[in-house]
N, CA, C and O atoms as CSV, one atom per row, in Angstrom:
chain,resi,resn,atom,element,x,y,z
A,1,UNK,N,N,16.874,-14.320,11.399
A,1,UNK,CA,C,15.457,-14.389,11.153
A,1,UNK,C,C,15.118,-13.506,9.961
A,1,UNK,O,O,15.541,-12.351,9.913
A,2,UNK,N,N,14.360,-14.027,8.996
A,2,UNK,CA,C,13.970,-13.282,7.805
A,2,UNK,C,C,12.849,-12.309,8.135
A,2,UNK,O,O,11.940,-12.623,8.903
A,3,UNK,N,N,12.927,-11.139,7.551
A,3,UNK,CA,C,11.859,-10.151,7.688
A,3,UNK,C,C,11.505,-9.627,6.310
A,3,UNK,O,O,11.875,-10.233,5.305
A,4,UNK,N,N,10.797,-8.515,6.248
A,4,UNK,CA,C,10.294,-7.944,5.004
A,4,UNK,C,C,11.399,-7.761,3.959
A,4,UNK,O,O,12.490,-7.292,4.284
A,5,UNK,N,N,11.116,-8.130,2.707
A,5,UNK,CA,C,12.005,-7.974,1.558
A,5,UNK,C,C,13.332,-8.711,1.710
A,5,UNK,O,O,14.357,-8.268,1.193
A,6,UNK,N,N,13.308,-9.818,2.410
A,6,UNK,CA,C,14.496,-10.642,2.508
A,6,UNK,C,C,15.568,-10.102,3.432
A,6,UNK,O,O,16.653,-10.679,3.516
A,7,UNK,N,N,15.296,-9.019,4.123
A,7,UNK,CA,C,16.276,-8.484,5.077
A,7,UNK,C,C,16.210,-9.290,6.362
A,7,UNK,O,O,15.159,-9.803,6.745
A,8,UNK,N,N,17.353,-9.386,7.015
A,8,UNK,CA,C,17.399,-10.072,8.295
A,8,UNK,C,C,17.524,-9.039,9.399
A,8,UNK,O,O,17.972,-7.914,9.177
A,9,UNK,N,N,17.120,-9.445,10.589
A,9,UNK,CA,C,17.266,-8.547,11.726
A,9,UNK,C,C,18.729,-8.158,11.860
A,9,UNK,O,O,19.618,-9.001,11.736
A,10,UNK,N,N,18.976,-6.880,12.114
A,10,UNK,CA,C,20.329,-6.372,12.231
A,10,UNK,C,C,20.841,-5.737,10.949
A,10,UNK,O,O,21.854,-5.038,10.981
A,11,UNK,N,N,20.158,-5.963,9.794
A,11,UNK,CA,C,20.585,-5.375,8.531
A,11,UNK,C,C,20.419,-3.863,8.510
A,11,UNK,O,O,21.033,-3.187,7.684
A,12,UNK,N,N,19.597,-3.319,9.410
A,12,UNK,CA,C,19.404,-1.865,9.417
A,12,UNK,C,C,20.713,-1.133,9.696
A,12,UNK,O,O,20.845,0.048,9.373
A,13,UNK,N,N,21.673,-1.820,10.288
A,13,UNK,CA,C,22.979,-1.214,10.548
A,13,UNK,C,C,23.835,-1.142,9.289
A,13,UNK,O,O,24.909,-0.541,9.304
A,14,UNK,N,N,23.370,-1.749,8.204
A,14,UNK,CA,C,24.131,-1.779,6.969
A,14,UNK,C,C,23.688,-0.704,5.992
A,14,UNK,O,O,24.067,-0.761,4.822
A,15,UNK,N,N,22.896,0.280,6.426
A,15,UNK,CA,C,22.431,1.360,5.552
A,15,UNK,C,C,23.620,2.161,5.057
A,15,UNK,O,O,24.594,2.342,5.789
A,16,UNK,N,N,23.552,2.656,3.786
A,16,UNK,CA,C,24.666,3.438,3.264
A,16,UNK,C,C,24.915,4.681,4.102
A,16,UNK,O,O,23.975,5.364,4.509
A,17,UNK,N,N,26.174,4.968,4.354
A,17,UNK,CA,C,26.518,6.155,5.121
A,17,UNK,C,C,27.579,6.939,4.384
A,17,UNK,O,O,28.435,6.371,3.705
A,18,UNK,N,N,27.512,8.252,4.525
A,18,UNK,CA,C,28.527,9.114,3.929
A,18,UNK,C,C,29.768,9.078,4.804
A,18,UNK,O,O,29.775,8.442,5.858
A,19,UNK,N,N,30.811,9.756,4.368
A,19,UNK,CA,C,32.043,9.797,5.150
A,19,UNK,C,C,31.823,10.491,6.478
A,19,UNK,O,O,32.562,10.252,7.434
A,20,UNK,N,N,30.804,11.360,6.551
A,20,UNK,CA,C,30.514,12.035,7.817
A,20,UNK,C,C,29.770,11.115,8.776
A,20,UNK,O,O,29.559,11.465,9.937
A,21,UNK,N,N,29.366,9.917,8.283
A,21,UNK,CA,C,28.665,8.975,9.134
A,21,UNK,C,C,27.161,9.148,9.116
A,21,UNK,O,O,26.457,8.430,9.826
A,22,UNK,N,N,26.639,10.092,8.314
A,22,UNK,CA,C,25.195,10.315,8.264
A,22,UNK,C,C,24.542,9.295,7.342
A,22,UNK,O,O,25.128,8.883,6.341
A,23,UNK,N,N,23.344,8.900,7.683
A,23,UNK,CA,C,22.570,7.952,6.898
A,23,UNK,C,C,22.089,8.636,5.621
A,23,UNK,O,O,21.431,9.675,5.678
A,24,UNK,N,N,22.424,8.037,4.445
A,24,UNK,CA,C,22.008,8.608,3.167
A,24,UNK,C,C,20.767,7.928,2.616
A,24,UNK,O,O,20.339,8.257,1.509
A,25,UNK,N,N,20.177,6.999,3.340
A,25,UNK,CA,C,19.026,6.259,2.867
A,25,UNK,C,C,17.837,7.169,2.623
A,25,UNK,O,O,17.115,6.969,1.646
A,26,UNK,N,N,17.605,8.164,3.473
A,26,UNK,CA,C,16.414,8.997,3.351
A,26,UNK,C,C,16.393,9.778,2.050
A,26,UNK,O,O,15.335,9.864,1.425
A,27,UNK,N,N,17.512,10.356,1.605
A,27,UNK,CA,C,17.506,11.099,0.346
A,27,UNK,C,C,17.329,10.156,-0.832
A,27,UNK,O,O,16.647,10.502,-1.797
A,28,UNK,N,N,17.927,8.978,-0.775
A,28,UNK,CA,C,17.744,7.997,-1.828
A,28,UNK,C,C,16.289,7.569,-1.890
A,28,UNK,O,O,15.740,7.427,-2.983
A,29,UNK,N,N,15.659,7.363,-0.760
A,29,UNK,CA,C,14.264,6.958,-0.711
A,29,UNK,C,C,13.368,8.044,-1.287
A,29,UNK,O,O,12.450,7.741,-2.049
A,30,UNK,N,N,13.617,9.297,-0.940
A,30,UNK,CA,C,12.806,10.393,-1.467
A,30,UNK,C,C,12.933,10.489,-2.978
A,30,UNK,O,O,11.934,10.705,-3.665
A,31,UNK,N,N,14.146,10.332,-3.512
A,31,UNK,CA,C,14.336,10.348,-4.959
A,31,UNK,C,C,13.584,9.197,-5.606
A,31,UNK,O,O,12.938,9.378,-6.638
A,32,UNK,N,N,13.665,8.016,-5.008
A,32,UNK,CA,C,12.991,6.846,-5.553
A,32,UNK,C,C,11.487,7.035,-5.564
A,32,UNK,O,O,10.824,6.677,-6.537
A,33,UNK,N,N,10.947,7.587,-4.503
A,33,UNK,CA,C,9.506,7.816,-4.432
A,33,UNK,C,C,9.079,8.778,-5.531
A,33,UNK,O,O,8.081,8.531,-6.208
A,34,UNK,N,N,9.816,9.872,-5.721
A,34,UNK,CA,C,9.493,10.856,-6.748
A,34,UNK,C,C,9.539,10.223,-8.130
A,34,UNK,O,O,8.650,10.444,-8.952
A,35,UNK,N,N,10.573,9.440,-8.382
A,35,UNK,CA,C,10.735,8.787,-9.683
A,35,UNK,C,C,9.556,7.867,-9.965
A,35,UNK,O,O,9.013,7.881,-11.069
A,36,UNK,N,N,9.157,7.074,-8.987
A,36,UNK,CA,C,8.044,6.151,-9.191
A,36,UNK,C,C,6.715,6.888,-9.305
A,36,UNK,O,O,5.846,6.479,-10.075
A,37,UNK,N,N,6.548,7.955,-8.558
A,37,UNK,CA,C,5.291,8.709,-8.593
A,37,UNK,C,C,5.024,9.278,-9.982
A,37,UNK,O,O,3.884,9.269,-10.445
A,38,UNK,N,N,6.055,9.768,-10.643
A,38,UNK,CA,C,5.885,10.425,-11.935
A,38,UNK,C,C,6.301,9.563,-13.123
A,38,UNK,O,O,6.378,10.063,-14.245
A,39,UNK,N,N,6.567,8.285,-12.898
A,39,UNK,CA,C,6.936,7.383,-14.000
A,39,UNK,C,C,5.725,7.201,-14.918
A,39,UNK,O,O,4.612,7.017,-14.425
A,40,UNK,N,N,5.913,7.247,-16.244
A,40,UNK,CA,C,4.794,7.033,-17.175
A,40,UNK,C,C,4.166,5.660,-16.972
A,40,UNK,O,O,4.858,4.698,-16.640
A,41,UNK,N,N,2.861,5.572,-17.170
A,41,UNK,CA,C,2.139,4.309,-17.001
A,41,UNK,C,C,1.881,3.608,-18.331
A,41,UNK,O,O,1.787,2.381,-18.371
A,42,UNK,N,N,1.764,4.369,-19.422
A,42,UNK,CA,C,1.489,3.788,-20.737
A,42,UNK,C,C,2.508,4.311,-21.744
A,42,UNK,O,O,3.193,5.302,-21.490
A,43,UNK,N,N,2.600,3.645,-22.873
A,43,UNK,CA,C,3.511,4.103,-23.921
A,43,UNK,C,C,3.129,5.495,-24.414
A,43,UNK,O,O,3.997,6.268,-24.819
A,44,UNK,N,N,1.847,5.819,-24.383
A,44,UNK,CA,C,1.406,7.150,-24.815
A,44,UNK,C,C,1.860,8.241,-23.857
A,44,UNK,O,O,1.937,9.408,-24.242
A,45,UNK,N,N,2.161,7.877,-22.615
A,45,UNK,CA,C,2.642,8.856,-21.628
A,45,UNK,C,C,4.124,9.188,-21.809
A,45,UNK,O,O,4.599,10.209,-21.313
A,46,UNK,N,N,4.848,8.329,-22.516
A,46,UNK,CA,C,6.291,8.517,-22.673
A,46,UNK,C,C,6.550,9.567,-23.750
A,46,UNK,O,O,6.021,9.481,-24.858
A,47,UNK,N,N,7.364,10.549,-23.410
A,47,UNK,CA,C,7.741,11.599,-24.355
A,47,UNK,C,C,9.200,11.385,-24.707
A,47,UNK,O,O,10.048,11.263,-23.823
A,48,UNK,N,N,9.489,11.340,-25.989
A,48,UNK,CA,C,10.884,11.140,-26.359
A,48,UNK,C,C,11.030,10.801,-27.815
A,48,UNK,O,O,10.271,11.285,-28.654
A,49,UNK,N,N,11.991,9.979,-28.115
A,49,UNK,CA,C,12.334,9.588,-29.472
A,49,UNK,C,C,11.108,9.009,-30.179
A,49,UNK,O,O,10.687,7.888,-29.893
A,50,UNK,N,N,10.543,9.785,-31.103
A,50,UNK,CA,C,9.297,9.381,-31.770
A,50,UNK,C,C,9.443,8.079,-32.542
A,50,UNK,O,O,8.532,7.252,-32.542
A,51,UNK,N,N,10.581,7.891,-33.199
A,51,UNK,CA,C,10.786,6.682,-33.987
A,51,UNK,C,C,10.812,5.437,-33.088
A,51,UNK,O,O,10.198,4.421,-33.416
A,52,UNK,N,N,11.507,5.515,-31.979
A,52,UNK,CA,C,11.578,4.390,-31.045
A,52,UNK,C,C,10.205,4.134,-30.429
A,52,UNK,O,O,9.769,2.986,-30.340
A,53,UNK,N,N,9.526,5.190,-30.008
A,53,UNK,CA,C,8.212,5.015,-29.380
A,53,UNK,C,C,7.209,4.436,-30.371
A,53,UNK,O,O,6.366,3.624,-29.991
A,54,UNK,N,N,7.290,4.841,-31.636
A,54,UNK,CA,C,6.406,4.290,-32.668
A,54,UNK,C,C,6.653,2.785,-32.798
A,54,UNK,O,O,5.705,2.008,-32.915
A,55,UNK,N,N,7.923,2.375,-32.778
A,55,UNK,CA,C,8.259,0.947,-32.887
A,55,UNK,C,C,7.771,0.172,-31.662
A,55,UNK,O,O,7.262,-0.940,-31.800
A,56,UNK,N,N,7.920,0.741,-30.475
A,56,UNK,CA,C,7.437,0.066,-29.262
A,56,UNK,C,C,5.919,-0.081,-29.282
A,56,UNK,O,O,5.389,-1.091,-28.818
A,57,UNK,N,N,5.217,0.915,-29.813
A,57,UNK,CA,C,3.748,0.811,-29.922
A,57,UNK,C,C,3.349,-0.299,-30.892
A,57,UNK,O,O,2.370,-1.007,-30.656
A,58,UNK,N,N,4.103,-0.454,-31.980
A,58,UNK,CA,C,3.837,-1.535,-32.937
A,58,UNK,C,C,4.057,-2.885,-32.264
A,58,UNK,O,O,3.248,-3.798,-32.426
A,59,UNK,N,N,5.141,-3.015,-31.512
A,59,UNK,CA,C,5.413,-4.260,-30.784
A,59,UNK,C,C,4.263,-4.565,-29.834
A,59,UNK,O,O,3.807,-5.706,-29.762
A,60,UNK,N,N,3.794,-3.564,-29.110
A,60,UNK,CA,C,2.694,-3.763,-28.158
A,60,UNK,C,C,1.409,-4.157,-28.881
A,60,UNK,O,O,0.680,-5.037,-28.424
A,61,UNK,N,N,1.135,-3.510,-30.001
A,61,UNK,CA,C,-0.101,-3.792,-30.746
A,61,UNK,C,C,-0.081,-5.200,-31.332
A,61,UNK,O,O,-1.083,-5.913,-31.272
A,62,UNK,N,N,1.065,-5.607,-31.905
A,62,UNK,CA,C,1.166,-6.913,-32.549
A,62,UNK,C,C,1.395,-8.043,-31.555
A,62,UNK,O,O,1.109,-9.200,-31.862
A,63,UNK,N,N,1.903,-7.727,-30.378
A,63,UNK,CA,C,2.150,-8.752,-29.368
A,63,UNK,C,C,3.345,-9.630,-29.679
A,63,UNK,O,O,3.502,-10.689,-29.072
A,64,UNK,N,N,4.186,-9.219,-30.602
A,64,UNK,CA,C,5.368,-9.980,-30.986
A,64,UNK,C,C,6.587,-9.318,-30.360
A,64,UNK,O,O,7.123,-8.352,-30.904
A,65,UNK,N,N,7.020,-9.834,-29.225
A,65,UNK,CA,C,8.093,-9.211,-28.456
A,65,UNK,C,C,9.451,-9.757,-28.876
A,65,UNK,O,O,9.768,-10.909,-28.579
A,66,UNK,N,N,10.263,-8.946,-29.567
A,66,UNK,CA,C,11.619,-9.386,-29.923
A,66,UNK,C,C,12.573,-9.145,-28.758
A,66,UNK,O,O,12.197,-8.556,-27.745
A,67,UNK,N,N,13.799,-9.603,-28.913
A,67,UNK,CA,C,14.831,-9.254,-27.938
A,67,UNK,C,C,15.167,-7.786,-28.147
A,67,UNK,O,O,15.290,-7.328,-29.283
A,68,UNK,N,N,15.313,-7.057,-27.062
A,68,UNK,CA,C,15.635,-5.638,-27.146
A,68,UNK,C,C,16.869,-5.338,-26.316
A,68,UNK,O,O,17.069,-5.919,-25.249
A,69,UNK,N,N,17.690,-4.432,-26.810
A,69,UNK,CA,C,18.791,-3.908,-26.017
A,69,UNK,C,C,18.743,-2.394,-26.164
A,69,UNK,O,O,18.853,-1.861,-27.268
A,70,UNK,N,N,18.578,-1.717,-25.049
A,70,UNK,CA,C,18.499,-0.265,-25.068
A,70,UNK,C,C,19.768,0.307,-24.463
A,70,UNK,O,O,20.272,-0.195,-23.459
A,71,UNK,N,N,20.273,1.348,-25.076
A,71,UNK,CA,C,21.476,2.005,-24.571
A,71,UNK,C,C,21.273,3.510,-24.639
A,71,UNK,O,O,20.592,4.017,-25.530
A,72,UNK,N,N,21.859,4.202,-23.708
A,72,UNK,CA,C,21.768,5.649,-23.701
A,72,UNK,C,C,22.107,6.185,-22.334
A,72,UNK,O,O,22.271,5.427,-21.378
A,73,UNK,N,N,22.211,7.497,-22.245
A,73,UNK,CA,C,22.556,8.110,-20.962
A,73,UNK,C,C,21.453,7.922,-19.925
A,73,UNK,O,O,20.298,7.684,-20.280
A,74,UNK,N,N,21.803,8.028,-18.650
A,74,UNK,CA,C,20.797,7.901,-17.590
A,74,UNK,C,C,19.710,8.970,-17.726
A,74,UNK,O,O,19.976,10.110,-18.109
A,75,UNK,N,N,18.491,8.571,-17.404
A,75,UNK,CA,C,17.393,9.532,-17.362
A,75,UNK,C,C,16.720,9.800,-18.690
A,75,UNK,O,O,15.953,10.756,-18.807
A,76,UNK,N,N,16.987,8.978,-19.699
A,76,UNK,CA,C,16.387,9.223,-21.010
A,76,UNK,C,C,15.121,8.417,-21.257
A,76,UNK,O,O,14.511,8.543,-22.319
A,77,UNK,N,N,14.714,7.586,-20.292
A,77,UNK,CA,C,13.444,6.875,-20.408
A,77,UNK,C,C,13.530,5.436,-20.867
A,77,UNK,O,O,12.511,4.851,-21.234
A,78,UNK,N,N,14.701,4.852,-20.859
A,78,UNK,CA,C,14.842,3.467,-21.307
A,78,UNK,C,C,14.021,2.517,-20.440
A,78,UNK,O,O,13.206,1.750,-20.953
A,79,UNK,N,N,14.233,2.568,-19.148
A,79,UNK,CA,C,13.520,1.678,-18.227
A,79,UNK,C,C,12.027,1.966,-18.242
A,79,UNK,O,O,11.218,1.041,-18.302
A,80,UNK,N,N,11.659,3.227,-18.187
A,80,UNK,CA,C,10.240,3.591,-18.178
A,80,UNK,C,C,9.535,3.107,-19.439
A,80,UNK,O,O,8.412,2.608,-19.367
A,81,UNK,N,N,10.184,3.249,-20.593
A,81,UNK,CA,C,9.579,2.820,-21.857
A,81,UNK,C,C,9.340,1.320,-21.877
A,81,UNK,O,O,8.273,0.857,-22.280
A,82,UNK,N,N,10.341,0.561,-21.439
A,82,UNK,CA,C,10.207,-0.898,-21.452
A,82,UNK,C,C,9.174,-1.359,-20.426
A,82,UNK,O,O,8.419,-2.294,-20.695
A,83,UNK,N,N,9.127,-0.725,-19.262
A,83,UNK,CA,C,8.108,-1.098,-18.274
A,83,UNK,C,C,6.704,-0.808,-18.806
A,83,UNK,O,O,5.784,-1.589,-18.566
A,84,UNK,N,N,6.529,0.294,-19.519
A,84,UNK,CA,C,5.230,0.590,-20.134
A,84,UNK,C,C,4.878,-0.465,-21.177
A,84,UNK,O,O,3.726,-0.887,-21.275
A,85,UNK,N,N,5.868,-0.889,-21.953
A,85,UNK,CA,C,5.651,-1.939,-22.944
A,85,UNK,C,C,5.235,-3.237,-22.256
A,85,UNK,O,O,4.298,-3.901,-22.701
A,86,UNK,N,N,5.915,-3.599,-21.188
A,86,UNK,CA,C,5.576,-4.819,-20.437
A,86,UNK,C,C,4.159,-4.747,-19.885
A,86,UNK,O,O,3.410,-5.721,-19.959
A,87,UNK,N,N,3.793,-3.603,-19.337
A,87,UNK,CA,C,2.443,-3.433,-18.793
A,87,UNK,C,C,1.395,-3.602,-19.879
A,87,UNK,O,O,0.348,-4.207,-19.651
A,88,UNK,N,N,1.679,-3.064,-21.069
A,88,UNK,CA,C,0.712,-3.167,-22.151
A,88,UNK,C,C,0.624,-4.595,-22.682
A,88,UNK,O,O,-0.468,-5.068,-22.997
A,89,UNK,N,N,1.751,-5.284,-22.786
A,89,UNK,CA,C,1.750,-6.652,-23.303
A,89,UNK,C,C,1.202,-7.663,-22.302
A,89,UNK,O,O,0.476,-8.582,-22.682
A,90,UNK,N,N,1.543,-7.502,-21.031
A,90,UNK,CA,C,1.239,-8.523,-20.027
A,90,UNK,C,C,0.079,-8.177,-19.108
A,90,UNK,O,O,-0.383,-9.031,-18.350
A,91,UNK,N,N,-0.397,-6.944,-19.162
A,91,UNK,CA,C,-1.510,-6.533,-18.310
A,91,UNK,C,C,-1.145,-6.600,-16.840
A,91,UNK,O,O,-0.039,-6.226,-16.449
A,92,UNK,N,N,-2.066,-7.073,-16.034
A,92,UNK,CA,C,-1.862,-7.092,-14.583
A,92,UNK,C,C,-0.784,-8.089,-14.148
A,92,UNK,O,O,-0.337,-8.046,-13.002
A,93,UNK,N,N,-0.364,-8.978,-15.040
A,93,UNK,CA,C,0.667,-9.973,-14.711
A,93,UNK,C,C,2.083,-9.468,-14.964
A,93,UNK,O,O,3.038,-10.229,-14.810
A,94,UNK,N,N,2.243,-8.202,-15.349
A,94,UNK,CA,C,3.551,-7.710,-15.785
A,94,UNK,C,C,4.630,-7.874,-14.725
A,94,UNK,O,O,5.773,-8.183,-15.064
A,95,UNK,N,N,4.301,-7.675,-13.448
A,95,UNK,CA,C,5.326,-7.802,-12.395
A,95,UNK,C,C,5.848,-9.234,-12.265
A,95,UNK,O,O,7.040,-9.446,-12.040
A,96,UNK,N,N,4.968,-10.197,-12.404
A,96,UNK,CA,C,5.358,-11.595,-12.245
A,96,UNK,C,C,6.275,-12.068,-13.375
A,96,UNK,O,O,7.070,-12.988,-13.185
A,97,UNK,N,N,6.167,-11.447,-14.543
A,97,UNK,CA,C,6.918,-11.898,-15.708
A,97,UNK,C,C,7.998,-10.919,-16.161
A,97,UNK,O,O,8.503,-11.030,-17.278
A,98,UNK,N,N,8.354,-9.973,-15.314
A,98,UNK,CA,C,9.348,-8.976,-15.685
A,98,UNK,C,C,10.511,-9.005,-14.700
A,98,UNK,O,O,10.315,-8.932,-13.487
A,99,UNK,N,N,11.708,-9.110,-15.231
A,99,UNK,CA,C,12.925,-9.055,-14.426
A,99,UNK,C,C,13.734,-7.865,-14.918
A,99,UNK,O,O,14.164,-7.835,-16.072
A,100,UNK,N,N,13.940,-6.897,-14.057
A,100,UNK,CA,C,14.682,-5.698,-14.422
A,100,UNK,C,C,16.120,-5.833,-13.948
A,100,UNK,O,O,16.382,-5.944,-12.750
A,101,UNK,N,N,17.044,-5.824,-14.894
A,101,UNK,CA,C,18.474,-5.832,-14.597
A,101,UNK,C,C,19.025,-4.504,-15.076
A,101,UNK,O,O,18.878,-4.149,-16.246
A,102,UNK,N,N,19.654,-3.776,-14.183
A,102,UNK,CA,C,20.105,-2.441,-14.506
A,102,UNK,C,C,21.587,-2.328,-14.166
A,102,UNK,O,O,21.979,-2.527,-13.016
A,103,UNK,N,N,22.402,-2.013,-15.155
A,103,UNK,CA,C,23.851,-1.934,-14.942
A,103,UNK,C,C,24.211,-0.881,-13.907
A,103,UNK,O,O,25.214,-1.029,-13.209
A,104,UNK,N,N,23.422,0.175,-13.791
A,104,UNK,CA,C,23.750,1.223,-12.819
A,104,UNK,C,C,23.585,0.735,-11.383
A,104,UNK,O,O,24.105,1.360,-10.459
A,105,UNK,N,N,22.870,-0.369,-11.183
A,105,UNK,CA,C,22.744,-0.941,-9.843
A,105,UNK,C,C,24.074,-1.512,-9.358
A,105,UNK,O,O,24.271,-1.685,-8.155
A,106,UNK,N,N,24.980,-1.803,-10.274
A,106,UNK,CA,C,26.261,-2.419,-9.936
A,106,UNK,C,C,27.358,-1.395,-9.673
A,106,UNK,O,O,28.465,-1.767,-9.284
A,107,UNK,N,N,27.071,-0.116,-9.879
A,107,UNK,CA,C,28.100,0.915,-9.687
A,107,UNK,C,C,28.243,1.276,-8.253
A,107,UNK,O,O,29.064,2.127,-7.909
């Protein structure tokens, strides 16, 4: 039987566990909540590479979205910057038209 977010009944037993057998979901959830709570909402909120941010602001202003490939170490704002760009370009429809693929999800 399908339930919230595509999970089926009984999937709760599939939560990640450490070698000690303890459930690690709670710490992951707390980190995720913190990350989302403090994620920048606009391009002006993003602090970082001025040259890249200037280019993203131009893309947002002109509405001409090219293909982008961002690379860099974890935690440098790649995802946050692109999500801010999507929000500015697409407005309230950004979730419906945005697909986030993250290589770190596969590790």
